[in-house]
Structure formats: C-alpha cells, structure tokens
C-alpha positions as CSV (number, residue, x, y, z in Angstrom):
1,X,-18.0,7.3,-9.9
2,X,-19.2,3.9,-9.1
3,X,-18.4,2.0,-5.9
4,X,-16.1,-0.3,-7.8
5,X,-14.2,2.6,-9.3
6,X,-13.9,4.3,-5.9
7,X,-12.6,1.0,-4.5
8,X,-9.8,0.9,-7.1
9,X,-8.9,4.5,-6.4
10,X,-8.9,3.9,-2.6
11,X,-6.6,0.9,-3.0
12,X,-4.2,2.9,-5.2
13,X,-4.0,5.7,-2.7
14,X,-3.7,3.3,0.2
15,X,-0.8,1.6,-1.5
16,X,1.0,4.9,-2.2
17,X,0.4,6.0,1.4
18,X,1.9,2.7,2.7
19,X,5.0,3.1,0.5
20,X,5.3,6.7,1.6
21,X,5.2,5.8,5.3
22,X,7.8,3.1,4.7
23,X,10.1,5.5,3.0
24,X,9.5,8.1,5.7
25,X,10.4,5.5,8.4
26,X,13.7,4.7,6.7
27,X,14.5,8.4,6.2
28,X,13.8,9.2,9.9
29,X,15.9,6.2,10.9
30,X,18.8,7.3,8.8
31,X,18.9,10.8,10.4
32,X,20.0,9.9,13.9
33,X,20.8,6.8,16.0
34,X,19.2,3.7,14.6
35,X,15.9,2.9,16.4
36,X,14.5,-0.6,15.7
37,X,10.8,0.6,15.8
38,X,11.3,2.7,12.7
39,X,12.9,-0.3,10.9
40,X,10.0,-2.5,11.9
41,X,7.5,0.2,10.9
42,X,9.1,0.4,7.5
43,X,9.0,-3.3,7.0
44,X,5.3,-3.5,8.0
45,X,4.5,-0.6,5.7
46,X,6.2,-2.2,2.8
47,X,4.5,-5.5,3.5
48,X,1.1,-3.8,3.6
49,X,1.9,-2.1,0.3
50,X,2.7,-5.4,-1.3
51,X,-0.4,-7.0,0.1
52,X,-2.5,-4.1,-1.2
53,X,-1.0,-4.5,-4.7
54,X,-1.8,-8.2,-4.6
55,X,-5.4,-7.4,-3.4
56,X,-5.8,-4.7,-6.0
57,X,-4.8,-7.0,-8.9
58,X,-7.1,-9.7,-7.5
59,X,-10.0,-7.3,-7.3
60,X,-9.3,-5.9,-10.8
61,X,-9.2,-9.5,-12.3
62,X,-12.4,-10.4,-10.5
63,X,-14.3,-7.4,-11.8
64,X,-13.0,-8.0,-15.3
65,X,-14.1,-11.7,-15.1
66,X,-17.5,-10.7,-14.0
67,X,-17.6,-7.9,-16.7
68,X,-18.3,-5.3,-14.1
69,X,-15.5,-2.9,-15.1
C-alpha cells in the first residue's frame, strides 16, 4: 500500500474513532447525572470528526487533481 493510500485509510479510521468517542461520551453522560465535561468532550469529538471529513475530501481532491491516485 502506498503512503497516499495509507493516509486515506488512516483519516477514515480516525474519523470513525472520533465519531465513536463522541457517541460514547453522550452515552456515558446519559447514564447518570449530567457532567458537563462529557458533553464538551462529545462536542469536541464531533467537531474533530467533521474537520477530518473536510480534510479527507480536500486530500482526495488534491491527489485526484495531481493524478496521484
């Protein structure tokens, strides 16, 4: 696998992990008394996932434009 291919796979797994952590934070927060740190953690995780999606799309388009993929 090329470095570019590994980069796409790594971004994909990082995005899934960020979404998973955000969902986990919301789930833990719903089990007991509401703790603001879990809500903040979920927000940061979801924001990171969106940023990774934007970066992944940008990287994919750049590689397509340069005809490297």
